[in-house]
C-alpha positions in Angstrom: 102.6 191.3 107.6 101.5 192.4 104.1 101.7 190.3 100.9 104.9 192.1 99.8 106.7 191.3 103.0 105.5 187.8 103.0 106.7 187.4 99.4 110.2 188.2 100.7 110.0 185.1 102.7 109.9 182.9 99.6 112.9 180.8 99.3 112.1 178.7 96.3 109.6 176.6 94.5 110.0 172.9 93.8 111.1 172.1 90.3 110.8 169.0 88.1 114.0 167.1 87.7 115.0 163.9 86.0 117.0 161.0 87.2 119.0 158.1 85.7 118.9 154.9 87.7 122.2 153.8 86.0 124.0 156.9 87.1 126.2 156.6 90.2 125.3 159.2 92.8 127.7 162.1 93.0 130.2 161.9 95.8 129.5 164.5 98.4 125.8 163.9 98.3 125.7 161.0 100.7 124.6 163.1 103.7 121.6 164.5 101.8 119.5 161.3 102.0 119.3 158.8 104.8 119.0 155.9 102.3 122.4 157.0 100.9 123.8 157.1 104.4 122.5 153.6 105.0 124.2 152.4 101.8 127.5 153.6 103.2 127.3 150.7 105.7 128.2 148.3 102.9 131.7 149.6 102.2 132.4 149.9 105.9 131.4 146.2 106.3 134.0 145.5 103.6 136.6 147.5 105.5 135.8 145.6 108.6 136.5 142.4 106.8 139.8 143.7 105.6 140.8 144.9 109.0 139.8 141.6 110.5 142.0 139.7 108.1 144.8 142.2 108.8 144.5 141.7 112.5 144.5 137.9 112.1 147.7 138.0 110.1 149.3 140.5 112.5 148.4 138.4 115.5 150.0 135.4 113.8 153.1 137.5 113.1 153.3 138.8 116.6 152.8 135.3 118.0 155.8 134.2 116.0 157.9 137.2 117.2 156.9 136.4 120.8 158.0 132.8 120.3 161.4 134.0 119.0 161.7 136.6 121.8 160.9 134.0 124.5 163.3 131.4 123.0 166.2 133.9 123.1 165.2 135.3 126.4 165.3 131.9 128.0 168.9 131.4 127.0 169.9 134.7 128.5 168.0 134.1 131.7 170.0 130.8 132.3 173.2 132.1 133.9 174.8 128.7 133.4 174.4 128.7 129.6 177.9 127.5 128.5 179.1 129.3 125.5 181.8 126.7 125.4 179.2 124.3 124.0 179.8 124.5 120.2 176.2 124.0 119.5 175.2 127.0 121.6 178.0 129.1 120.3 177.0 128.3 116.7 173.4 129.3 117.3 174.5 132.5 119.0 176.6 133.4 115.9 173.8 132.4 113.6 171.2 134.5 115.5 173.3 137.6 115.4 174.5 137.2 111.9 171.2 136.0 110.3 168.2 135.5 112.5 168.0 139.0 113.9 168.4 140.5 110.4 165.6 138.3 109.1 163.4 139.4 112.0 164.1 143.2 111.7 163.9 143.2 107.9 160.9 140.9 107.6 158.5 141.9 104.9 155.5 140.2 106.6 154.4 143.4 108.4 154.6 145.6 105.3 152.8 142.9 103.2 150.0 142.8 105.7 149.6 146.6 105.7 149.9 146.7 102.0 147.0 144.2 101.6 144.9 146.4 103.9 145.8 149.5 101.9 145.0 147.8 98.6 141.6 146.7 99.9 140.9 150.2 101.1 141.8 151.7 97.7 139.3 149.3 96.0 136.4 150.6 98.0 137.6 154.2 98.4 135.5 155.5 95.5 132.3 154.3 97.3 133.1 156.1 100.5 131.6 159.5 101.5 133.6 162.5 100.4 134.9 165.4 102.6 131.8 167.4 101.5 129.7 164.7 103.2 131.6 165.2 106.5 131.0 169.0 106.2 127.3 168.4 105.4 126.9 166.0 108.4 128.6 168.5 110.7 126.4 171.4 109.5 123.4 169.1 110.1 124.4 168.7 113.8 124.6 172.5 114.1 121.2 172.9 112.4 119.7 170.5 114.9 121.5 172.3 117.7 119.9 175.6 116.6 116.4 174.6 115.6 115.8 172.3 118.6 118.0 174.3 121.1 120.0 171.2 121.8 122.8 171.3 124.4 126.2 170.5 122.9 127.5 168.7 126.0 124.4 166.5 125.9 124.8 165.7 122.2 128.4 164.7 122.9 127.1 162.2 125.5 124.4 161.0 123.1 121.6 162.7 124.8 119.0 164.9 122.9 118.2 167.6 125.5 116.9 171.1 125.1 118.3 173.5 127.7 116.4 176.7 128.3 117.7 178.5 131.4 117.5 176.0 134.2 114.9 173.8 132.4 116.1 170.6 130.7 113.8 168.8 128.3 114.5 165.4 126.9 113.4 165.6 123.2 114.4 162.0 122.4 115.7 159.1 124.5 117.7 156.6 122.4 117.7 153.0 123.5 121.4 153.0 123.3 123.6 156.0 124.1 126.2 156.8 121.5 128.7 159.3 122.7 131.1 161.4 120.6 134.9 161.5 121.0 137.1 164.6 121.3 138.1 164.1 117.7 134.4 163.9 116.6 133.6 167.2 118.4 136.7 168.8 117.0 135.7 168.0 113.4 132.3 169.6 113.9 133.8 172.7 115.5 136.4 172.9 112.7 133.8 172.9 110.0 132.2 175.9 111.7 135.6 177.4 112.4 136.6 177.2 108.7 133.4 179.0 107.7 134.2 181.8 110.2 131.2 180.7 112.2 132.5 181.1 115.7 129.0 181.0 117.2 128.9 177.3 116.5 132.7 176.6 116.6 133.2 177.6 120.2 130.9 175.2 122.0 132.0 172.3 119.9 135.7 173.1 120.3 135.1 173.6 124.1 133.7 170.1 124.3 136.6 168.8 122.2 139.1 170.3 124.6 137.3 168.9 127.6 137.2 165.4 126.1 140.8 165.5 125.0 141.9 166.7 128.4 140.2 163.7 130.0 142.0 161.3 127.7 145.3 163.0 127.4 148.2 160.6 126.9 146.0 158.0 125.2 146.8 157.5 121.5 144.0 156.5 119.1 145.0 155.5 115.6 141.8 156.9 114.0 142.1 160.4 115.5 143.1 163.2 113.3 143.3 165.9 115.9 144.8 166.3 119.4 144.4 168.4 122.5 146.9 170.9 121.1 144.8 171.2 117.9 141.7 171.8 119.8 143.3 174.4 122.1 144.8 176.2 119.1 141.5 176.5 117.2 139.5 177.4 120.3 142.0 180.1 121.4 141.7 181.8 118.0 137.9 181.4 117.9 137.7 183.1 121.4 140.0 185.9 120.2 137.7 186.4 117.1 134.8 186.5 119.5 136.4 189.3 121.5 137.4 187.2 124.5 141.1 187.9 124.7 141.6 186.6 128.2 140.1 183.2 127.2 142.4 183.1 124.2 145.4 183.9 126.4 144.6 181.2 128.9 144.1 178.6 126.2 147.3 179.6 124.5 149.3 179.3 127.7 147.8 175.9 128.3 148.9 174.9 124.7 152.5 175.9 125.6 152.5 173.5 128.5 152.2 170.6 126.1 154.2 172.1 123.2 156.6 174.8 124.7 158.7 175.1 121.5 155.8 176.4 119.3 156.9 179.8 118.3 153.6 180.8 116.7 151.6 180.2 119.8 154.3 182.0 121.9 153.9 185.0 119.7 150.1 184.9 120.2 150.6 184.8 123.9 152.7 188.0 123.7 150.1 189.6 121.5 147.2 188.8 123.8 149.2 190.0 126.9 149.9 193.3 125.1 146.2 193.7 124.1 145.1 193.1 127.7 147.7 195.5 129.1 146.5 198.2 126.6 142.8 197.5 127.3 142.3 196.1 130.8 138.6 196.0 130.2 139.2 193.1 127.8 139.8 190.9 130.8 136.1 190.5 131.3 134.8 191.9 128.0 133.4 189.5 125.5 131.6 190.3 122.3 128.1 188.8 122.0 128.4 186.4 119.0 125.3 186.5 116.8 124.1 183.3 115.4 124.5 183.3 111.6 121.2 183.7 109.7 122.0 182.5 106.2 119.9 182.8 104.2 118.3 185.8 105.9 115.1 184.2 107.0 112.5 186.7 108.3 110.3 184.0 109.8 113.1 182.0 111.5 111.8 182.4 115.1 108.3 181.4 114.2 109.5 178.5 112.1 111.8 177.2 114.7 109.2 177.6 117.5 106.8 175.5 115.5 109.5 172.9 114.9 110.2 172.7 118.6 106.6 171.6 119.3 107.5 168.4 117.4 104.1 168.5 115.8 102.2 168.7 119.1 99.0 170.7 118.9 97.5 170.5 122.4 94.7 173.0 121.9 93.3 172.0 118.5 90.5 170.0 120.2 89.1 173.3 121.7 88.3 174.7 118.3 84.7 173.6 117.4 85.1 174.3 113.6 87.8 171.6 113.4 86.5 168.1 113.1 87.2 164.5 112.2 85.0 162.4 109.8 85.0 159.6 107.3 85.3 161.1 103.9 83.6 159.7 100.9 83.3 162.9 98.9 80.2 161.7 97.1 82.4 159.3 95.2 81.5 155.6 94.7 85.2 154.8 94.9 85.2 155.7 98.5 81.8 154.2 99.5 83.2 150.9 100.6 86.4 152.2 102.1 86.0 155.8 103.3 89.1 157.7 104.4 89.6 159.1 107.9 89.8 162.9 107.6 91.0 165.3 110.2 90.6 169.0 109.5 93.5 170.8 111.0 93.0 174.4 109.8 90.4 176.4 107.9 92.2 179.4 106.5 94.3 178.1 104.8 92.4 174.9 104.5 94.6 172.0 105.7 93.4 168.4 106.1 95.1 165.2 107.2 93.9 161.9 105.7 94.9 159.0 108.0 95.9 155.6 106.5 95.7 156.9 103.0 98.3 154.3 101.9 99.1 150.9 103.3 102.5 149.8 104.6 103.1 147.7 101.5 102.2 150.6 99.2 104.5 153.0 101.1 107.3 150.5 100.8 106.7 149.9 97.1 106.8 153.7 96.4 110.1 154.0 98.3 111.6 151.0 96.4 110.5 152.4 93.0 112.1 155.8 93.8 115.3 154.8 95.4 117.4 154.1 92.3 116.3 157.4 90.8 117.1 159.6 93.8 119.2 162.7 93.1 120.0 165.8 95.2 116.9 168.0 95.5 117.2 171.4 93.9 115.3 174.7 93.9 114.5 177.1 91.1 116.5 180.3 90.8 115.6 182.1 87.7 116.4 179.8 84.8 118.7 177.6 87.0 118.2 174.7 89.4 120.5 174.9 92.4 121.5 172.7 95.3 121.1 174.8 98.4 121.8 174.4 102.1 118.2 175.3 103.1 116.9 172.2 101.3 118.7 168.9 102.3 117.1 165.9 100.7 117.1 163.7 97.5 114.1 163.3 95.3 112.9 161.3 92.3 109.9 161.5 90.0 107.8 158.5 89.2 105.6 158.3 86.1 102.2 156.6 86.4 103.4 154.0 83.9 106.2 152.8 86.2 103.9 150.5 88.2 100.1 149.8 88.2 100.0 150.7 91.9 100.7 154.4 91.0 97.7 154.4 88.8 95.6 153.2 91.7 97.1 155.8 93.9 96.2 158.5 91.4 92.6 157.3 91.3 92.4 157.5 95.1 93.8 161.0 95.2 91.3 162.1 92.5 88.4 160.5 94.4 89.4 162.2 97.6 90.1 165.7 96.3 87.6 165.8 93.4 90.4 167.1 91.2 91.8 165.8 87.9 95.3 164.4 88.6 96.1 163.1 85.2 99.0 164.6 83.3 99.3 167.4 82.3 96.8 168.7 85.0 99.1 167.3 87.7 102.8 166.5 88.0 104.2 163.1 88.3 104.6 161.8 91.9 107.7 163.3 93.5 109.3 161.1 96.2 111.6 162.7 98.7 114.1 161.2 101.2 115.5 163.6 103.7 119.2 163.5 104.8 121.0 163.9 108.1 119.1 166.7 109.8 117.2 167.0 106.5 114.9 169.9 106.1 113.3 172.5 103.7 113.1 176.0 105.1 110.0 178.1 104.6 108.8 178.2 101.0 105.7 178.2 98.8 104.8 175.3 96.6 103.1 177.6 94.0 104.9 180.1 91.7 104.8 183.6 93.1 105.8 185.6 90.0 103.9 186.4 86.8 106.4 184.3 84.8 105.9 180.7 85.8 109.4 179.3 86.8 108.0 175.8 86.8 108.0 175.9 83.0 104.5 174.3 83.0 101.7 175.1 80.5 98.9 173.9 82.9 98.8 176.9 85.2 100.0 177.3 88.7 100.0 174.7 91.5 96.5 174.9 92.9 96.9 172.2 95.6 99.4 170.0 97.3 98.8 166.4 98.3 101.7 165.1 100.4 101.9 161.5 101.6 104.1 160.5 104.6 105.7 157.2 103.5 107.5 156.5 106.8 107.6 157.4 110.5 110.3 159.2 112.4 111.4 159.0 116.0 111.5 162.8 116.4 111.4 166.0 114.4 110.5 166.4 110.7 107.1 168.1 111.2 105.5 170.2 108.5 105.3 173.7 109.8 102.8 176.2 108.4 104.3 179.6 109.4 101.4 182.0 109.2 98.8 179.4 110.1 100.9 178.8 113.3 100.5 175.1 112.9 102.9 172.2 112.8 101.8 168.7 111.6 103.9 165.7 112.8 105.0 162.9 110.6 102.1 160.4 110.6 103.1 157.3 108.7 100.8 156.5 105.7 98.8 159.6 106.2 98.4 162.3 103.6 98.3 166.1 104.1 96.3 168.3 101.7 96.1 172.0 101.3 95.1 174.6 98.7 97.9 176.8 97.4 95.7 179.2 95.5 92.6 181.2 96.3 89.6 180.6 94.0 90.5 183.8 92.3 93.8 182.2 91.2 95.9 184.4 93.5 98.5 182.6 95.6 97.6 182.1 99.3 100.5 183.6 101.2 99.3 181.9 104.4 100.5 178.6 102.9 104.1 179.4 103.6 105.4 176.2 105.0 108.5 174.2 105.9 109.8 170.7 106.5 111.4 170.8 110.0 114.8 169.2 110.4 114.5 165.4 111.1 116.0 165.0 114.6 116.0 161.2 114.6 114.7 158.9 111.9 114.4 158.3 108.2 111.7 160.6 106.6 110.2 159.8 103.2 107.3 161.7 101.6 105.6 161.7 98.2 104.2 164.9 96.7 101.5 165.2 94.1 101.1 168.8 92.8 97.9 169.5 91.1 97.6 172.4 88.6 94.9 175.0 87.8 94.0 173.9 84.3 91.7 170.9 84.2 90.0 171.9 87.4 87.8 174.7 86.1 84.5 172.7 86.8 85.9 170.9 89.8 87.0 174.0 91.7 85.3 176.9 90.0 87.0 180.3 90.0 85.8 183.3 91.9 86.3 187.0 91.2 86.7 187.7 95.0 90.3 187.7 96.2 89.0 186.5 99.6 87.7 183.2 98.3 
């Protein structure tokens, strides 16, 4: 693939953004960072408290109603109850004239539910928006695609890759958490509403299966029903060209709701289509998976992600090695860094235990109040896009003395000047549900620098893993055919430019979707200017 074709794979370059710690995060962005998702636990705990109080009041009310019921029932069960007794006659008249009215028109039930609703309304502004539900559903579809996950397995809480007859467990949770029919329906409906029947059909099929198994049970929290799932799945099958499936599902719908005229008309339509084209009985169009944006390197990218960072043959390459790095720098003499060379062209190295647990935690804590939805550069604009799901923040060196120490360590290890303006502030990123960043370059690829910097292009990237993850989240280098797993406290380094100043198209890389876990990274981008004597230029485009 030539440079021109490779350039077409460019999605975006990272841009410098600003944050305001006092600003409340925009609703609809909860799904884009796991730390925001974790914060959503707090309002749910409040709702649990409200519901517990409501249940307590309702139980007391029902106990009192039960008492009244049993008292009156006992009188009716005694066949010898003499209505001639003036006391009993009086209480009968009183019950029918007064007591039953008070029971039926009691405000206690409405007061209890009103208190629950009032409490909900107070926390409602802190709850995820519908856009978050859509984003979380698309994340499940992304994981389904990239890691070839089985939808039935996901619904059971199992992360399995199914290829032909082979089943591979990608992750085994300590506690299985299964999805309900309504859960699966909501995922399928998000795809359905986008006209994405490739993803809609398997999720709606699972919803139908689960609803069938629990038909007749009523769950307060469910929004959908078996009829809803059958209705949507039938139309999705029709759109996919499977008319016989659409007919079968529609007929089943009418068994539960025979008076639905719209579905009855659909049945007649499908029967007519099959009568006119008998081949439709078995014919089914092959639904192509959506490729938005049109990613030329998708197969390679996803193949690298599916390795989950495993590189079983690297040890066979003699030119790759491990060492203790001091870089002829006194700063590192007493505490050299463990260096692992992963690739030569482009040069990629992993520095183990670059930061301590306490340093990683401190960086996360400093960044969290500033996190905002990550954006990409598009001309003069900064856009939120589906192919980058995360939140990020920028930390100046003056925020904390530890960041100054960190910069000294990066400078000693790389031999580069990382002081502003020769390097950018530290960017801290927290990935969301299925968070990822599809293949992109860190350096600018056009003559006009979209970064708006006056210190040249990004010559190198120094990326620190601030957390571990249970599965997924590897850094995939597309043309280098390499994926690097998340190694907590390690730092990944690579050159973005050749010594000639030309961009190295082999550094096209991606952040694979996080399958399970909370991924944090910190990026330090180092620019050309200020490095003239530290990394001398070359006139050869090959250097």
